[in-house]
Backbone bond lengths (Angstrom), bond angles and torsions (degrees), N, CA, C in turn:
res aa  C-N    CA-C-N  psi(-1)  N-CA   C-N-CA  omega(-1)  CA-C   N-CA-C  phi
1 X - - - 1.474 - - 1.523 111.27 -
2 X 1.366 117.19 -39.96 1.448 121.28 178.57 1.522 110.56 -61.83
3 X 1.355 116.22 -44.42 1.463 120.76 -179.15 1.519 109.95 -62.69
4 X 1.331 117.21 -42.17 1.457 120.72 -178.75 1.533 110.15 -63.71
5 X 1.346 117.07 -43.36 1.462 120.97 178.82 1.497 111.03 -61.66
6 X 1.314 117.14 -42.03 1.469 121.50 -178.76 1.531 110.56 -62.88
7 X 1.327 116.50 -42.56 1.456 120.57 -179.76 1.534 110.23 -64.44
8 X 1.332 116.20 -40.66 1.450 120.72 178.18 1.532 110.57 -60.01
9 X 1.350 115.64 -42.41 1.464 120.56 -179.17 1.534 110.18 -63.55
10 X 1.331 116.68 -43.28 1.448 121.51 -179.52 1.523 109.74 -62.61
11 X 1.328 115.59 -43.63 1.472 120.53 -178.10 1.535 111.76 -62.09
12 X 1.321 116.41 -30.96 1.438 120.26 -176.89 1.528 112.67 -94.79
13 X 1.337 118.69 0.52 1.459 120.89 -175.17 1.522 113.30 -86.09
14 X 1.344 117.88 -5.31 1.446 121.99 179.92 1.530 109.75 -134.25
15 X 1.337 115.87 143.69 1.455 120.88 175.32 1.519 107.42 -134.99
16 X 1.323 115.07 135.37 1.463 122.19 -178.65 1.532 108.00 -107.50
17 X 1.330 117.38 127.03 1.458 121.61 -177.53 1.540 109.57 -128.37
18 X 1.322 116.15 134.65 1.446 122.91 174.10 1.521 108.58 -95.46
19 X 1.334 117.66 133.83 1.461 123.48 -175.36 1.525 109.89 -124.43
20 X 1.339 115.29 99.49 1.451 120.29 -174.79 1.540 112.97 -78.42
21 X 1.325 115.04 153.37 1.459 121.59 174.69 1.513 110.68 -80.70
22 X 1.327 115.09 169.66 1.460 121.60 172.88 1.523 109.15 -127.81
23 X 1.322 115.09 159.87 1.471 120.18 167.39 1.505 107.98 -126.52
24 X 1.328 116.26 156.32 1.473 121.46 173.66 1.522 107.02 -103.59
25 X 1.320 116.88 113.94 1.451 120.84 177.87 1.530 111.64 -78.66
26 X 1.311 115.94 -19.54 1.462 120.80 174.62 1.509 107.56 -159.11
27 X 1.324 116.32 150.78 1.471 121.08 176.51 1.520 107.59 -149.54
28 X 1.338 116.83 121.20 1.451 122.42 179.82 1.542 109.81 -117.52
29 X 1.319 115.63 137.03 1.457 121.91 172.84 1.521 107.45 -93.64
30 X 1.316 116.42 122.67 1.465 121.16 -174.42 1.509 113.49 -106.59
31 X 1.324 118.72 -4.16 1.440 121.73 179.76 1.528 111.87 146.42
32 X 1.307 116.72 175.17 1.460 122.93 178.84 1.527 108.39 -102.96
33 X 1.325 115.97 134.28 1.457 122.23 -178.58 1.528 111.30 -89.64
34 X 1.315 115.71 161.57 1.476 120.18 177.48 1.527 111.90 -66.08
35 X 1.346 118.21 -25.06 1.446 120.31 179.80 1.539 113.13 -83.49
36 X 1.344 116.02 4.26 1.476 120.07 178.03 1.493 114.89 93.71
37 X 1.328 118.16 -14.91 1.454 121.50 176.54 1.527 109.98 -81.75
38 X 1.318 115.23 165.84 1.461 120.21 173.98 1.525 110.02 -94.73
39 X 1.302 115.81 139.05 1.463 121.38 171.19 1.538 106.34 -76.73
40 X 1.329 115.94 126.38 1.468 119.83 -177.22 1.510 111.10 -131.28
41 X 1.308 114.89 164.89 1.463 123.52 164.13 1.500 106.24 -135.56
42 X 1.336 117.40 126.82 1.453 120.28 -177.22 1.510 110.10 -142.24
43 X 1.306 114.64 147.53 1.465 121.05 179.52 1.514 107.75 -104.78
44 X 1.333 115.67 108.21 1.460 123.34 -177.66 1.528 110.23 -95.46
45 X 1.351 115.44 141.95 1.455 121.08 -178.47 1.534 109.73 -141.46
46 X 1.331 115.84 124.68 1.453 119.79 174.70 1.516 111.77 -71.17
47 X 1.353 116.68 146.19 1.456 122.26 179.06 1.533 109.09 -134.31
48 X 1.334 115.62 162.41 1.453 120.75 -172.79 1.534 112.86 -89.38
49 X 1.318 115.16 49.50 1.464 123.03 166.71 1.517 105.45 -118.45
50 X 1.336 119.12 123.91 1.453 119.49 -169.23 1.510 112.31 -142.29
51 X 1.366 115.20 140.83 1.439 121.23 164.68 1.509 108.06 -75.16
52 X 1.352 116.37 158.52 1.460 121.11 178.42 1.509 107.97 -124.66
53 X 1.307 116.70 126.04 1.465 122.47 -170.69 1.511 110.36 -124.21
54 X 1.329 115.77 127.43 1.455 121.39 175.35 1.514 108.78 -111.51
55 X 1.331 116.66 121.11 1.452 121.66 177.23 1.507 108.63 -101.54
56 X 1.317 117.52 125.75 1.453 123.06 -178.88 1.511 110.20 -123.30
57 X 1.327 116.25 123.85 1.459 119.72 -177.30 1.520 110.61 -67.51
58 X 1.342 114.98 142.92 1.462 121.85 174.45 1.524 107.35 -136.43
59 X 1.334 114.71 172.85 1.460 117.38 -174.37 1.518 112.87 -65.23
60 X 1.317 116.95 -40.80 1.479 118.72 178.52 1.520 108.65 -160.71
61 X 1.311 116.45 173.22 1.441 121.82 177.68 1.524 115.57 75.88
62 X 1.343 115.50 173.93 1.455 122.25 178.01 1.514 107.89 -131.16
63 X 1.304 117.09 123.43 1.477 122.16 178.07 1.529 108.25 -127.24
64 X 1.338 114.88 153.90 1.480 120.92 -179.15 1.513 108.31 -133.95
65 X 1.336 116.09 140.40 1.465 122.43 166.63 1.518 106.58 -133.93
66 X 1.347 115.63 154.48 1.448 119.64 -174.05 1.524 110.99 -149.78
67 X 1.330 115.72 155.14 1.453 121.46 172.59 1.520 109.88 -71.95
68 X 1.318 117.81 -16.08 1.467 123.57 176.27 1.522 107.22 -103.52
69 X 1.329 117.83 103.41 1.465 120.11 -174.40 1.523 114.03 -66.94
70 X 1.327 117.49 -12.58 1.454 120.02 179.92 1.531 112.97 -80.96
71 X 1.346 116.59 -12.59 1.457 118.05 -178.33 1.538 109.49 -68.63
72 X 1.318 118.84 136.01 1.491 120.57 177.61 1.509 110.11 -67.30
73 X 1.311 115.84 153.81 1.456 122.30 -175.53 1.530 112.48 -110.02
74 X 1.353 116.57 9.38 1.438 120.38 -177.78 1.511 111.84 -131.27
75 X 1.322 117.15 -149.55 1.469 121.55 -174.58 1.524 114.72 -60.41
76 X 1.336 118.67 -17.39 1.467 119.61 175.68 1.531 112.86 -69.34
77 X 1.325 115.73 -16.83 1.454 120.73 -179.04 1.532 108.39 -91.33
78 X 1.325 117.21 126.84 1.464 121.43 -176.69 1.542 111.14 -64.03
79 X 1.317 117.99 -30.38 1.455 120.43 178.61 1.559 109.96 -67.16
80 X 1.326 116.27 -39.48 1.463 120.38 177.17 1.512 109.47 -62.93
81 X 1.357 117.26 -44.47 1.448 120.16 -179.45 1.523 111.99 -64.19
82 X 1.337 116.29 -34.02 1.463 118.84 176.52 1.507 111.69 -63.68
83 X 1.330 116.52 -42.09 1.467 120.42 178.99 1.518 111.56 -64.18
84 X 1.367 115.79 -42.86 1.457 119.11 179.22 1.550 110.88 -63.96
85 X 1.296 116.09 -37.71 1.465 121.02 179.36 1.521 110.58 -59.83
86 X 1.327 117.62 -45.88 1.453 120.55 -179.51 1.521 110.44 -67.61
87 X 1.339 117.08 -41.39 1.458 120.70 178.01 1.553 110.38 -55.85
88 X 1.303 115.90 -49.12 1.458 120.26 -175.13 1.528 112.35 -72.06
89 X 1.352 115.77 -40.64 1.472 120.19 -177.18 1.518 110.31 -65.33
90 X 1.321 117.29 -38.71 1.472 120.80 -175.56 1.527 112.10 -106.59
91 X 1.344 117.77 6.16 1.477 122.85 178.06 1.521 110.79 52.84
92 X 1.328 114.43 50.85 1.471 121.01 179.10 1.522 108.88 -87.56
93 X 1.315 117.23 126.53 1.457 120.80 -178.98 1.543 112.98 -86.92
94 X 1.323 115.84 -20.05 1.463 119.75 -178.64 1.539 110.56 -75.43
95 X 1.319 115.16 161.70 1.457 121.04 179.73 1.508 111.84 -112.99
96 X 1.360 114.80 -176.57 1.444 119.76 -178.84 1.535 109.59 -152.53
97 X 1.327 114.21 142.85 1.470 119.94 169.48 1.514 107.21 -107.16
98 X 1.340 116.28 126.42 1.449 123.18 -175.07 1.520 108.14 -107.97
99 X 1.336 116.03 115.04 1.468 122.59 178.19 1.521 108.46 -104.71
100 X 1.334 117.98 121.16 1.449 122.16 -175.34 1.517 110.69 -117.70
101 X 1.315 115.59 118.54 1.473 119.73 170.62 1.531 106.20 -93.61
102 X 1.324 116.04 108.98 1.460 121.02 -176.75 1.510 111.54 -81.97
103 X 1.333 115.23 121.22 1.463 122.30 170.51 1.524 111.61 -117.83
104 X 1.334 114.47 -23.17 1.475 119.99 178.31 1.533 106.71 -87.43
105 X 1.327 118.82 125.62 1.451 119.53 179.27 1.539 110.88 -63.10
106 X 1.326 114.54 151.14 1.452 121.46 -174.66 1.526 110.05 -86.33
107 X 1.341 114.96 143.80 1.474 122.03 177.20 1.532 110.61 50.99
108 X 1.334 115.31 51.06 1.454 121.61 -172.47 1.532 113.68 -121.57
109 X 1.335 117.15 3.33 1.456 120.00 -176.81 1.523 112.91 81.29
110 X 1.330 117.54 16.58 1.474 122.26 -177.18 1.527 112.74 -113.69
111 X 1.321 117.74 2.51 1.454 120.64 174.96 1.517 114.85 75.23
112 X 1.337 118.77 27.19 1.447 120.21 -175.20 1.507 114.78 -60.70
113 X 1.354 117.45 -43.09 1.447 119.72 178.75 1.516 112.33 -70.12
114 X 1.314 116.72 -37.94 1.470 121.32 -178.43 1.525 111.37 -69.25
115 X 1.312 117.89 -41.52 1.466 119.08 179.81 1.512 111.68 -67.63
116 X 1.331 117.91 -34.42 1.471 120.78 174.83 1.530 109.70 -62.72
117 X 1.332 117.15 -42.11 1.473 120.01 179.38 1.505 111.04 -63.45
118 X 1.323 117.98 -43.13 1.457 122.27 177.43 1.516 111.64 -61.39
119 X 1.324 115.81 -40.64 1.479 120.64 178.81 1.515 110.93 -64.06
120 X 1.324 117.59 -38.60 1.456 120.48 178.04 1.522 111.00 -66.53
121 X 1.357 117.09 -44.47 1.456 119.95 177.22 1.525 111.34 -56.20
122 X 1.337 116.30 -44.54 1.449 120.89 -177.70 1.531 111.23 -70.51
123 X 1.360 115.94 -44.88 1.454 120.23 -175.89 1.530 112.99 -66.26
124 X 1.323 117.63 -35.23 1.448 120.15 -179.25 1.514 112.40 -68.45
125 X 1.337 117.47 -25.45 1.465 119.25 173.90 1.521 110.10 -59.02
126 X 1.342 115.37 -42.38 1.457 120.71 178.82 1.513 112.19 -74.28
127 X 1.342 116.75 -46.32 1.454 121.40 -174.25 1.545 111.68 -61.92
128 X 1.312 114.91 -41.92 1.477 119.67 -175.40 1.526 112.77 -98.19
129 X 1.338 117.35 3.82 1.457 119.85 177.25 1.497 114.37 64.78
130 X 1.343 117.43 38.58 1.445 121.70 -178.99 1.512 111.52 -87.41
131 X 1.306 117.82 148.01 1.458 122.33 175.85 1.514 108.14 -74.40
132 X 1.323 116.99 118.57 1.457 121.66 -177.59 1.528 111.11 -72.67
133 X 1.319 116.31 124.59 1.458 122.94 172.79 1.506 108.11 -118.39
134 X 1.323 119.52 107.14 1.471 121.65 -174.12 1.535 113.28 -54.63
135 X 1.328 118.03 -39.96 1.451 119.93 -179.40 1.523 111.89 -67.64
136 X 1.333 115.08 -40.90 1.486 119.61 177.94 1.517 109.73 -64.49
137 X 1.344 116.55 -42.16 1.456 120.58 -178.92 1.532 109.86 -63.63
138 X 1.318 116.71 -40.50 1.471 119.65 179.23 1.506 111.07 -67.80
139 X 1.346 118.66 -36.97 1.454 121.78 177.55 1.526 110.64 -63.91
140 X 1.326 116.34 -42.62 1.448 120.50 176.23 1.514 110.44 -59.51
141 X 1.340 115.64 -46.27 1.462 119.90 -178.98 1.500 111.63 -60.70
142 X 1.331 118.53 -43.22 1.434 121.98 -177.40 1.521 111.21 -66.70
143 X 1.342 117.33 -33.57 1.459 119.76 178.99 1.526 112.79 -68.33
144 X 1.335 115.69 -19.99 1.474 120.69 179.64 1.529 112.11 -87.24
145 X 1.336 117.76 -27.41 1.452 120.79 -178.62 1.506 109.97 167.27
146 X 1.323 116.53 148.91 1.466 120.76 -172.09 1.533 113.34 -63.88
147 X 1.333 117.93 -27.59 1.471 117.70 -178.46 1.537 112.86 -97.09
148 X 1.344 118.40 -1.89 1.469 118.88 178.10 1.524 111.73 -63.93
149 X 1.357 119.95 -41.66 1.475 117.56 179.49 1.522 114.44 -58.51
150 X 1.313 118.42 -29.55 1.456 120.35 179.38 1.532 110.98 -57.54
151 X 1.357 115.89 -39.17 1.467 118.17 -173.23 1.525 112.14 -72.67
152 X 1.307 117.92 -17.54 1.470 119.54 172.21 1.526 110.00 -76.01
153 X 1.328 116.74 -22.77 1.439 122.19 -178.84 1.527 112.64 -100.15
154 X 1.355 116.05 -54.23 1.449 122.30 176.40 1.507 113.68 69.75
155 X 1.324 116.89 -162.28 1.450 121.75 -177.15 1.525 111.55 72.10
156 X 1.326 116.10 -134.93 1.460 122.80 178.43 1.530 108.08 -119.97
157 X 1.306 116.06 125.94 1.482 120.11 -170.13 1.537 108.84 -141.76
158 X 1.314 114.68 139.02 1.460 122.30 167.71 1.529 107.63 -90.10
159 X 1.337 116.24 121.58 1.458 121.07 178.45 1.522 109.15 -111.48
160 X 1.325 116.50 131.03 1.461 121.48 -177.75 1.518 109.96 -130.62
161 X 1.347 115.07 178.38 1.473 120.24 -173.91 1.513 109.70 74.03
162 X 1.322 116.73 -127.33 1.471 120.95 170.82 1.533 110.48 -86.05
163 X 1.311 115.76 0.57 1.461 122.42 -174.57 1.504 112.52 115.54
164 X 1.370 115.61 0.41 1.469 119.89 -174.24 1.528 113.99 -90.14
165 X 1.372 117.46 -18.32 1.481 120.10 179.63 1.502 108.69 -90.82
166 X 1.327 116.36 111.44 1.475 121.98 -171.76 1.497 111.01 -111.10
167 X 1.321 115.03 135.08 1.468 122.38 174.46 1.534 108.12 -126.23
168 X 1.315 117.50 113.99 1.468 120.29 -179.86 1.502 110.70 -70.44
169 X 1.323 116.21 142.37 1.450 124.85 -179.92 1.531 109.93 -122.36
170 X 1.316 119.80 159.25 1.472 120.09 176.03 1.536 110.80 -57.47
171 X 1.313 116.60 131.58 1.468 121.58 -179.37 1.544 112.71 -89.88
172 X 1.296 115.56 -6.80 1.457 121.40 -179.28 1.527 109.90 -111.92
173 X 1.322 117.94 144.84 1.454 127.09 -0.68 1.534 110.69 -74.81
174 X 1.349 113.42 161.66 1.478 119.15 178.13 1.499 111.89 -83.64
175 X 1.323 116.26 173.01 1.443 122.71 -178.73 1.512 110.19 -138.53
176 X 1.333 117.61 150.79 1.446 124.31 177.82 1.500 110.39 -97.45
177 X 1.326 116.65 137.49 1.447 121.91 -176.23 1.509 112.37 -132.54
178 X 1.322 116.38 153.23 1.445 122.60 166.62 1.531 106.44 -116.56
179 X 1.316 117.17 128.38 1.433 122.36 177.33 1.531 109.19 -110.29
180 X 1.313 115.86 133.75 1.469 120.77 -179.35 1.533 107.82 -128.61
181 X 1.326 115.43 124.94 1.467 120.71 178.50 1.526 108.85 -117.45
182 X 1.363 116.89 130.89 1.465 120.53 -175.55 1.530 113.18 -79.70
183 X 1.317 117.89 4.72 1.463 123.22 174.59 1.528 113.21 69.06
184 X 1.320 115.59 42.45 1.465 120.20 163.66 1.530 106.87 -142.09
185 X 1.354 117.90 151.24 1.451 120.72 -176.05 1.513 112.12 -90.30
186 X 1.317 115.85 154.02 1.461 123.05 170.19 1.528 108.37 -132.60
187 X 1.312 116.25 132.43 1.465 121.46 179.95 1.514 108.72 -93.19
188 X 1.310 116.97 130.95 1.461 122.94 -174.17 1.532 112.49 -53.54
189 X 1.324 116.08 -48.47 1.471 117.23 -176.55 1.514 112.50 -64.50
190 X 1.333 116.83 -30.11 1.479 120.10 177.22 1.535 110.14 -66.36
191 X 1.329 115.62 -44.32 1.464 119.40 -178.24 1.526 110.61 -63.93
192 X 1.339 117.16 -44.95 1.443 119.80 178.50 1.542 111.39 -64.46
193 X 1.328 116.24 -25.94 1.437 120.59 177.84 1.532 112.15 -68.83
194 X 1.317 117.64 -18.61 1.452 121.48 178.20 1.537 112.29 -83.34
195 X 1.320 116.49 -9.28 1.461 120.98 -178.37 1.519 109.69 -73.24
196 X 1.304 116.41 128.02 1.465 119.87 175.47 1.509 110.44 -90.30
197 X 1.316 116.21 -143.39 1.472 120.99 -179.91 1.528 110.55 -67.06
198 X 1.304 116.30 133.66 1.459 122.99 176.33 1.528 108.23 -116.44
199 X 1.306 116.72 117.28 1.472 119.36 178.24 1.526 108.96 -66.22
200 X 1.319 118.33 122.08 1.447 120.92 -177.15 1.528 112.50 -57.64
201 X 1.340 116.81 136.75 1.443 122.62 176.34 1.533 108.77 -117.46
202 X 1.303 117.04 143.77 1.444 120.61 179.76 1.519 113.46 -73.84
203 X 1.337 116.25 -28.62 1.453 119.73 -178.10 1.513 108.90 -156.50
204 X 1.323 114.50 169.53 1.461 119.65 -178.85 1.535 111.04 -91.72
205 X 1.338 114.59 168.20 1.455 119.15 -179.38 1.525 112.70 -114.06
206 X 1.319 117.98 34.70 1.460 122.00 -174.11 1.522 114.30 -88.93
207 X 1.335 117.16 -4.31 1.445 120.70 -178.04 1.526 114.15 -53.55
208 X 1.337 119.37 -50.79 1.466 120.17 -179.83 1.526 113.02 -59.10
209 X 1.321 117.89 -38.18 1.457 120.38 178.87 1.523 110.99 -67.20
210 X 1.323 116.57 -43.34 1.457 120.47 178.58 1.522 110.28 -59.44
211 X 1.334 116.87 -42.18 1.481 120.64 179.86 1.520 110.76 -66.72
212 X 1.331 117.77 -41.03 1.466 120.44 -178.74 1.539 110.87 -67.32
213 X 1.329 117.86 -36.76 1.463 121.46 176.41 1.531 110.20 -63.44
214 X 1.319 116.59 -42.82 1.462 119.78 179.67 1.498 112.76 -63.54
215 X 1.347 116.42 -31.65 1.483 120.64 178.25 1.516 112.20 -82.65
216 X 1.337 118.30 -13.11 1.449 122.48 -178.61 1.517 113.24 71.58
217 X 1.306 118.15 28.27 1.470 122.29 -178.29 1.522 109.46 -91.23
218 X 1.339 116.98 96.12 1.442 121.74 -173.51 1.533 112.09 -61.12
219 X 1.322 118.59 -38.95 1.444 120.17 -179.48 1.516 111.36 -63.44
220 X 1.336 116.53 -44.84 1.472 120.78 179.09 1.510 110.40 -66.70
221 X 1.322 116.62 -42.05 1.474 119.91 179.98 1.531 110.24 -60.41
222 X 1.336 114.32 -47.42 1.472 119.12 -178.12 1.515 113.74 -58.39
223 X 1.327 116.40 -37.42 1.473 120.29 -178.88 1.508 112.25 -73.22
224 X 1.334 118.45 -15.51 1.443 121.97 -175.57 1.546 113.90 -105.50
225 X 1.324 117.57 -3.98 1.468 120.22 177.22 1.534 108.73 -65.17
226 X 1.347 117.01 133.89 1.445 119.33 177.27 1.515 110.08 -161.71
227 X 1.334 115.87 157.65 1.466 121.93 -179.28 1.542 107.24 -149.91
228 X 1.319 117.04 117.01 1.451 120.91 -178.12 1.525 113.32 -66.27
229 X 1.336 118.62 -17.32 1.461 121.00 178.43 1.521 111.74 -84.74
230 X 1.311 117.18 -19.03 1.474 120.26 -173.62 1.526 113.71 -58.36
231 X 1.340 120.49 -44.65 1.464 118.87 -179.46 1.548 112.41 -62.18
232 X 1.327 115.78 -33.78 1.466 119.75 178.90 1.526 111.83 -64.86
233 X 1.312 116.29 -40.31 1.456 120.97 179.52 1.517 110.65 -74.83
234 X 1.332 117.68 -42.35 1.466 121.30 -178.95 1.516 111.67 -63.28
235 X 1.345 117.53 -30.50 1.457 121.57 179.41 1.519 111.38 -67.11
236 X 1.318 116.03 -27.78 1.471 120.34 -177.90 1.534 112.41 -101.20
237 X 1.296 117.49 -23.34 1.464 122.77 -178.21 1.516 110.54 -128.90
238 X 1.313 119.29 95.05 1.470 122.50 -177.31 1.531 113.31 -57.85
239 X 1.344 117.28 -22.60 1.470 119.93 -179.05 1.515 111.22 -58.99
240 X 1.332 116.92 -32.47 1.457 120.43 -179.44 1.524 110.74 -62.50
241 X 1.325 116.90 -45.93 1.463 120.94 177.71 1.522 111.52 -67.35
242 X 1.339 116.82 -34.72 1.452 120.12 179.79 1.513 110.81 -66.14
243 X 1.331 117.56 -43.07 1.434 121.28 178.04 1.529 110.56 -61.57
244 X 1.318 116.43 -42.33 1.463 121.34 179.04 1.520 109.85 -59.66
245 X 1.327 116.36 -46.23 1.469 119.62 -178.92 1.522 112.53 -63.18
246 X 1.333 116.51 -40.59 1.473 120.14 -179.97 1.518 110.70 -65.56
247 X 1.311 117.58 -43.90 1.461 120.94 -176.67 1.551 111.33 -69.54
248 X 1.321 115.62 -39.28 1.464 117.60 177.23 1.535 110.24 -65.60
249 X 1.311 115.27 -38.43 1.468 119.64 178.31 1.510 112.36 -66.46
250 X 1.360 116.20 -23.69 1.465 120.09 179.28 1.537 112.36 -88.66
251 X 1.356 117.07 3.87 1.437 119.88 173.59 1.509 114.80 101.51
252 X 1.342 119.21 15.33 1.457 120.42 178.04 1.498 111.89 -60.99
253 X 1.317 117.77 138.42 1.479 121.62 176.81 1.526 110.92 -65.90
254 X 1.318 115.75 -31.71 1.453 122.22 179.14 1.512 108.56 -168.28
255 X 1.338 116.07 155.44 1.478 121.27 -179.56 1.516 106.38 -136.35
256 X 1.356 116.69 138.90 1.456 121.38 179.32 1.521 107.64 -152.91
257 X 1.336 115.08 153.20 1.476 120.94 174.17 1.500 109.56 -80.52
258 X 1.324 117.19 140.45 1.470 121.64 177.43 1.516 110.75 -88.21
259 X 1.328 116.78 124.50 1.457 121.39 174.88 1.510 112.41 56.54
260 X 1.332 115.28 -132.21 1.445 120.92 178.69 1.529 112.79 -88.32
261 X 1.340 116.42 8.23 1.450 122.30 172.77 1.528 112.29 79.92
262 X 1.349 113.51 -178.05 1.466 127.22 7.38 1.544 114.67 -98.10
263 X 1.348 118.61 10.12 1.476 120.46 -177.94 1.528 110.35 -66.03
264 X 1.339 114.43 134.42 1.477 120.83 178.41 1.531 108.66 -105.47
265 X 1.358 114.54 143.50 1.479 121.70 -179.36 1.521 108.69 -113.23
266 X 1.320 116.34 131.74 1.458 120.68 174.53 1.523 108.43 -117.51
267 X 1.322 116.61 133.32 1.451 121.90 -179.53 1.532 109.54 -91.92
268 X 1.346 115.65 131.75 1.455 121.62 -178.85 1.521 110.18 -116.01
269 X 1.334 116.69 159.27 1.447 122.34 177.98 1.545 111.82 -75.67
270 X 1.340 115.99 -29.63 1.444 121.78 -173.34 1.509 109.16 -160.36
271 X 1.355 115.76 172.66 1.460 119.98 175.72 1.524 111.67 -61.45
272 X 1.353 119.83 -45.60 1.476 119.54 178.52 1.532 111.96 -62.37
273 X 1.341 117.20 -37.39 1.439 121.06 176.23 1.529 111.28 -61.30
274 X 1.344 116.89 -43.13 1.445 121.29 177.26 1.528 111.34 -62.54
275 X 1.327 115.98 -45.36 1.455 119.66 179.43 1.533 111.75 -61.65
276 X 1.319 116.46 -36.06 1.464 119.76 178.99 1.522 110.84 -65.74
277 X 1.340 116.49 -37.25 1.450 119.26 178.61 1.517 113.97 -62.53
278 X 1.341 115.82 -31.24 1.455 120.46 -178.87 1.536 109.66 -59.31
279 X 1.328 117.15 -33.62 1.464 119.95 -178.69 1.505 112.80 -57.64
280 X 1.324 117.99 -30.95 1.479 120.96 -177.65 1.519 111.09 -72.95
281 X 1.328 118.06 -15.10 1.469 120.24 -178.55 1.519 113.19 -97.05
282 X 1.306 116.61 -5.24 1.479 119.44 -177.52 1.515 111.09 -63.81
283 X 1.319 114.41 141.94 1.443 120.49 179.07 1.539 113.45 87.14
284 X 1.309 115.94 -3.16 1.455 119.24 179.12 1.529 109.41 -106.03
285 X 1.348 116.74 152.91 1.460 120.65 -173.65 1.518 113.45 -80.06
286 X 1.319 116.86 52.52 1.441 122.65 -178.63 1.508 111.29 -121.40
287 X 1.314 116.74 158.89 1.458 123.19 171.36 1.533 108.91 -101.73
288 X 1.325 116.64 137.65 1.464 121.50 -170.99 1.528 109.38 -132.91
289 X 1.330 115.59 138.96 1.452 122.26 175.07 1.517 110.67 -130.98
290 X 1.314 116.92 140.43 1.464 122.78 168.99 1.512 105.96 -101.37
291 X 1.342 116.89 117.83 1.444 121.02 -172.30 1.532 111.29 -130.81
292 X 1.326 115.38 170.75 1.440 122.35 172.50 1.517 108.81 -131.25
293 X 1.315 117.53 150.24 1.460 121.16 174.46 1.523 109.81 -69.38
294 X 1.324 116.63 154.68 1.451 121.21 -176.24 1.526 110.98 -133.90
295 X 1.327 117.61 151.06 1.488 120.03 170.91 1.521 108.07 -76.10
296 X 1.326 116.46 164.61 1.464 121.49 -178.59 1.521 112.02 -79.05
297 X 1.349 117.31 174.07 1.469 126.38 -2.86 1.536 110.95 -81.88
298 X 1.319 116.59 164.53 1.457 120.44 -179.22 1.510 112.59 -84.29
299 X 1.341 118.10 -31.57 1.458 122.77 174.62 1.524 107.76 -97.88
300 X 1.322 115.84 120.22 1.479 120.02 -174.20 1.523 110.69 -135.72
301 X 1.317 116.24 130.44 1.467 121.45 172.57 1.525 108.34 -73.74
302 X 1.306 116.34 129.34 1.449 122.71 -177.49 1.539 110.76 -115.04
303 X 1.356 117.46 158.11 1.471 118.60 174.82 1.508 111.95 -58.92
304 X 1.318 116.47 142.16 1.445 122.44 -177.45 1.533 108.78 -92.25
305 X 1.332 116.61 115.05 1.447 121.20 178.23 1.504 110.76 -123.91
306 X 1.345 118.83 179.52 1.457 120.92 178.61 1.515 111.49 -58.44
307 X 1.331 115.88 131.14 1.468 120.13 177.07 1.488 112.83 65.79
308 X 1.341 118.65 32.75 1.464 120.96 -172.75 1.528 113.30 -59.49
309 X 1.318 117.41 -30.65 1.460 118.46 -176.08 1.528 113.85 -83.91
310 X 1.331 116.75 -12.86 1.455 119.17 -175.96 1.526 113.85 -128.01
311 X 1.332 116.73 -13.07 1.441 119.58 -176.19 1.532 111.28 -75.22
312 X 1.338 117.13 127.42 1.467 120.45 -179.40 1.518 110.02 -79.61
313 X 1.348 115.74 132.72 1.454 119.60 179.26 1.532 109.98 -69.72
314 X 1.329 115.22 129.45 1.460 119.30 -177.35 1.512 112.64 -65.20
315 X 1.318 116.00 -30.20 1.482 118.88 -176.00 1.531 113.00 -97.12
316 X 1.343 117.33 12.47 1.456 119.13 -179.43 1.525 111.39 -64.31
317 X 1.327 116.49 132.99 1.443 121.12 177.01 1.524 113.54 -92.14
318 X 1.363 115.57 -5.15 1.441 119.59 -177.94 1.531 108.40 -87.68
319 X 1.353 117.91 117.31 1.434 122.31 -178.39 1.513 111.16 -125.92
320 X 1.308 117.04 134.21 1.449 120.79 177.48 1.510 107.61 -85.23
321 X 1.351 116.42 126.44 1.453 118.94 -167.92 1.531 115.78 -89.19
322 X 1.337 118.82 -26.20 1.451 118.21 -174.34 1.527 109.49 -81.60
323 X 1.312 115.94 131.25 1.473 120.02 179.10 1.506 109.19 -60.13
324 X 1.336 115.98 136.14 1.438 120.45 179.06 1.505 115.08 69.83
325 X 1.322 116.55 24.51 1.473 119.36 -175.23 1.520 112.19 -95.51
326 X 1.308 118.01 19.55 1.451 119.38 -179.22 1.522 111.60 -59.59
327 X 1.317 118.36 -22.61 1.438 121.74 177.70 1.514 112.30 -100.96
328 X 1.316 117.18 25.17 1.454 119.83 -172.72 1.516 112.85 -71.82
329 X 1.338 117.47 -7.93 1.466 117.67 176.60 1.522 111.45 -115.57
330 X 1.375 115.99 28.09 1.464 118.78 -174.46 1.540 111.51 -96.90
331 X 1.352 114.69 45.53 1.451 117.50 176.00 1.532 109.44 -133.20
332 X 1.315 114.87 153.30 1.477 120.38 167.13 1.501 115.57 61.02
333 X 1.326 114.04 -165.96 1.460 121.88 177.37 1.532 107.66 -134.66
334 X 1.321 114.68 174.46 1.464 119.49 -178.22 1.525 110.15 -56.08
335 X 1.326 115.35 140.04 1.455 120.04 -171.68 1.514 113.19 -67.91
336 X 1.351 116.44 -21.22 1.447 118.55 175.91 1.516 108.43 -136.45
């Protein structure tokens, strides 16, 4: 009986969570709010590029290790802050070691820091045997950052307000994408700081794009992709415009910057079409992924197997295209 109890304890002392990235298929600035934030409307979409996080129970404290040595190991890391939030909110005396295998580039407009935080919130419910309360979990997520709640939901979502008002949309049919990152970081607050006067708008114009996505019409979707922050970034970083030109020349249905950048998204008709576009980026100092959109949720607890935090999934469709790009996320820290 003692041996059986010990084995049960060991089995429950670790939790493995997959934390998917997001892309913004559109982002509109609708005005400046009294609280200093911008009123936005953005179309968020989960994709099959994911960090892998192993949570291991310890006696006390919060520690972090990562495949990306540049990630902070304390309160500057959003995953650390997520763990502390749960500890304090639920008065948990136990600690956790958070091991992060980074696959999502940092400060790239793909939500890497936010999805890790959401994964920690979700995983600690299992690790510490807490009763899950969806409203409480969402409140915790929102207190960490406006896009953290999306990763608990995932799929395809219209986000409004500061990004906290979420409306789920049909995630099917799916779409194939090529993501290209020029290998430099951009911090969200810096990019929004470049925004000048925004003429207030009563509502967003994302309806036609939402309808085209639901119909699976790649040509229509491609023509409707847009991001009001993209011109601001392109004016300061010519690489953004260069990537756009290359991808359009390679036959992309549409190209748009994700979030606050600098990652660019190209829409493809099919997986072979996406793979063909990658050829146009070869020889350039960029990191490239061929991805597909995914239904939610973006943060998912996965079965724990040998080497769960470092073992590459054999069936993963996410591939980094630039030769020698295994260090393509070795810059900066989480954008929030």
